[in-house]
C-alpha positions, 0 to 999 in steps of 0.5 A: 211483388205481384199486384191484384187488379180488380174490375167490375163485370161491365168493364170486363164485358166492354173490354172484350166485346168492343174488339170482338165487335170490330172483328165481326164487322170487318169479317162481315164487310170482307164476306159481303163486300160485293153485296154491299157494293151492289146496294151502294151502287143502287142507292147512288143511282137512286140519288142521281135520279132525284132531279129527274124525278123532281122534274117529272113530278113538277110536270104532273103537278102542272098538268093534273094538280098535286096528288100523292100518287104522282110521286110514285108515278114520277119515280117509275117514269124517270126510271123508265126514261133512263133505262130506255135511253141507256138501252137505245144507246147500247142498241145504236152504238153496238152495231155501229162499232161492229159494222165499222170494224167489219168495214175496216177489215174488208177494206183494209188492203185499199186503205193501207195502200192509199194511206201508207203506200202498201208494203213497199211504202212501209219497207221504205219507211223502215229503211229510213229508220234502220230496219231493213225488212219492216214488212216481215217484222210486222207480219211476225209480230201480228202472228205472235199476237194472234196466236197468243190471243187465241190461246188466251181466249181458248183457256179462258172461255168458260170463265168468261161465260161465267163472268158475263153471267155474274155481271148480268146478274149484278146489273139486274140486281142494281136495276131492281134495287134502284127502282125499289129505293126510288119508290120506297126510299123517301118513306123509309127515310121519313120513318127513320127520322121519326124513329130517332126523333129528328122531327122534334126540335129538342133532339138537336143531334138527330136534327143535325144528322138529318141535315147532314144526310140531306146535304150529302144526298144533294151533293150526289144529285147535283153533281150527277145531274150537272155531269150528265148535262155537260156530257150531253153537250159534249156528245152533241158537239162531237156528233156535230163535228162528225156530221160536218165531216161527212159533208166533205169526206168519205164517211157516212152521216149516220155515224154522227149520232153513235159517235156522239153517244160514245163521247157522251157516255165516256164523259161520265168517267171523271178526268179521263173519260173525255180523252177515252171517248175522243180516242175511241171515236177517232179510232172508229173514224179511222176505219172509214177515213184516216183523214177524217179521223185526224181532222176530228182529233184536232177539232175535238181537242180544241173543243175540249179545251173550250168545254173544260175551261168555259162550258163545264165551269158555267154549267157545274159551277162550284157545286162540290167546292173541291180543289182540283188536287182533291178531285184528282186524288179522289179519282185516283184512289177510287180507280185503284180501289174499285176500278171504273165504278170507283172512278165514277163515284169518287168525286161525289163521295169526296163531296160528301166527306167535305160536307161531313168535315164542314158539319162536324162542329155542328154535330159535336155541338149537338151531342154536347 
């Protein structure tokens, strides 16, 4: 026997609107995910610059007294400092990488003869491992690689140009949005909290939500500032190693600063950045002196152990309160989700999730 089910209009509307709303949100995120990524990266960078803005603002207060205009000036100054530093690093490191590569290509025959004994030495080594003519094998492999690379470059030239233009546009958007968030972000947040009533002690939900958001922002700021400080120490150490090597081996002392900058930049990538930076510097030093490259690799590995077990824990402390397995899982998920950007932001995002989990009882109590 059929039964008739009656329902009111409000229940019927909610039943259909909720799944429809969820579908619209998913569709919006799918269509606008790149724009959301650019905005998210800008917010992340603005939060990361907060400690520097605070330092610059404190300096202005000491020098000229407290003034509301100093906050805007501090944000602009901190932004310009970071942009100029990044520009200087690119301007210094780029030519060095190109010059060292060109130098290696130019002097490859002499380096190859001194290091491996020329093709006679290579063939002798090949005979020891059961390959009669290793020279011909290497030549054929290099020819195949060269032909494949030229074909790949010719087939993808136009897409590469458009891809570079797209990346440049995104970088410009991120830079502009970061500056705007630095200048207008505090006022926007203040207006938001006033609108939801967070300035009223009786509105516990809004007050707790404001505290949670503030703690999450502090997690990002503290992590990035301390990570940058350790990266600077790492870059200083690697630059000093290269400088000392230049006193005894056939490498230029002018490589010290660029090599230090390379390791400093790559250290900002969690977990794997230190290894990538050290490997790249070793490879670049190999172009000038294989012996210097080998010594640098050994010394840098020893230093990295000291840094990871003594220096980094002292500087970073237990700011994020995350277990190593959680950090590794976060970096892995971030790397496979958004690549390099995902790996960089994965740890502070994991720290923000920890804050949400810890504050959930307070949020639940405030709602009740």
